[in-house]
C-alpha positions as CSV (number, residue, x, y, z in Angstrom):
1,M,0.0,0.0,0.0
2,A,2.8,2.4,0.9
3,L,4.6,1.6,-2.3
4,A,1.5,2.3,-4.4
5,F,1.1,5.6,-2.6
6,A,4.7,6.5,-3.3
7,V,4.4,5.7,-7.0
8,F,1.1,7.8,-7.1
9,M,2.9,10.7,-5.5
10,L,5.9,10.4,-7.8
11,A,3.6,10.4,-10.8
12,G,1.7,13.5,-9.5
13,T,5.0,15.3,-8.9
14,R,6.2,14.5,-12.4
15,A,2.9,15.7,-13.9
16,F,3.0,19.1,-12.1
17,D,6.8,19.8,-12.4
18,P,8.6,17.5,-14.8
19,A,12.0,19.1,-14.1
20,G,11.6,19.6,-10.4
21,L,12.3,16.0,-9.2
22,A,15.7,14.5,-10.0
23,L,15.7,10.7,-9.6
24,P,18.9,8.8,-9.3
25,M,20.1,7.3,-12.5
26,G,21.6,3.8,-12.7
27,L,20.9,0.6,-10.9
28,W,23.1,1.0,-7.8
29,P,21.0,3.7,-6.0
30,W,17.8,1.8,-6.6
31,L,19.4,-1.4,-5.2
32,I,20.5,0.4,-2.1
33,A,17.1,1.9,-1.6
34,G,15.4,-1.5,-2.1
35,G,17.9,-3.2,0.2
36,S,17.4,-0.5,2.9
37,G,13.6,-1.1,2.7
38,A,14.0,-4.8,3.0
39,V,16.3,-4.6,6.0
40,Q,14.4,-1.9,7.8
41,Y,10.9,-3.3,7.3
42,A,11.0,-7.0,6.2
43,L,13.8,-8.2,8.5
44,A,12.5,-6.2,11.5
45,F,9.0,-7.5,11.0
46,T,10.2,-11.1,10.6
47,L,12.3,-10.9,13.8
48,Y,9.4,-9.3,15.7
49,M,7.1,-12.2,14.6
50,K,9.7,-14.7,15.6
51,A,10.0,-13.0,19.0
52,L,6.2,-13.3,19.5
53,R,6.6,-17.1,19.6
54,R,8.8,-16.8,22.7
55,I,7.4,-13.8,24.7
56,A,3.9,-12.5,25.4
57,A,2.4,-9.9,23.0
58,N,2.1,-7.3,25.7
59,T,5.8,-7.6,26.5
60,A,6.8,-7.5,22.9
61,G,4.5,-4.4,22.5
62,A,6.3,-2.7,25.3
63,F,9.6,-3.2,23.5
64,L,8.2,-1.3,20.5
65,T,8.3,1.9,22.6
66,L,12.1,1.7,22.4
67,T,12.1,2.8,18.8
68,P,12.4,6.5,19.6
69,V,15.1,5.8,22.2
70,F,17.2,4.1,19.6
71,G,16.5,7.0,17.2
72,L,17.7,9.5,19.8
73,A,20.8,7.4,20.5
74,G,21.6,7.1,16.9
75,A,21.1,10.8,16.2
76,T,23.3,11.7,19.2
77,L,26.1,9.2,18.4
78,F,26.2,9.4,14.6
79,L,24.8,12.8,13.7
80,H,26.2,14.7,16.7
81,E,22.8,16.0,17.6
82,T,22.4,17.6,21.0
83,L,20.2,15.7,23.4
84,S,17.8,18.0,25.4
85,I,17.0,17.4,29.0
86,T,13.4,16.6,28.1
87,Q,14.5,14.0,25.6
88,A,17.0,12.4,28.1
89,V,14.3,12.2,30.8
90,G,11.8,10.7,28.3
91,A,14.3,8.2,27.1
92,A,15.2,7.3,30.7
93,A,11.6,6.9,31.7
94,T,10.9,4.7,28.6
95,L,13.9,2.5,29.4
96,F,12.9,2.2,33.1
97,F,9.3,1.3,32.3
98,V,10.2,-1.2,29.6
99,W,12.6,-2.8,32.1
100,R,9.8,-3.0,34.7
101,I,7.3,-4.5,32.2
102,S,9.8,-7.1,31.1
103,R,10.9,-7.9,34.7
104,E,7.2,-8.3,35.7
105,A,6.5,-10.5,32.7
106,T,9.4,-12.9,33.6
107,T,8.4,-13.1,37.3
108,T,4.8,-13.8,36.6
109,S,5.5,-16.4,33.9
110,G,8.2,-18.4,35.7
């Protein structure tokens, strides 16, 4: 569905401004884009589904809230973004509560 929407938007952009959108030429940029999508979506989704076989859905759902924490960590480490106090407190709270949820899930199941 998202791919169909992207193709629709691309066609619309080309119709209104043919010279305004420069697409990469050659096969290599398209292979990198496709591989990136496969790794970021397909592999992550597959691993998540495999994890659901071993842990409860509510515990797995709690771990999904770590996505912004990893985004902040990556932006800070690799892009040299500054981390605000609000972001740091939010990340710490997220880590704490995910830890508590996962700890509670292991004590109740075992």
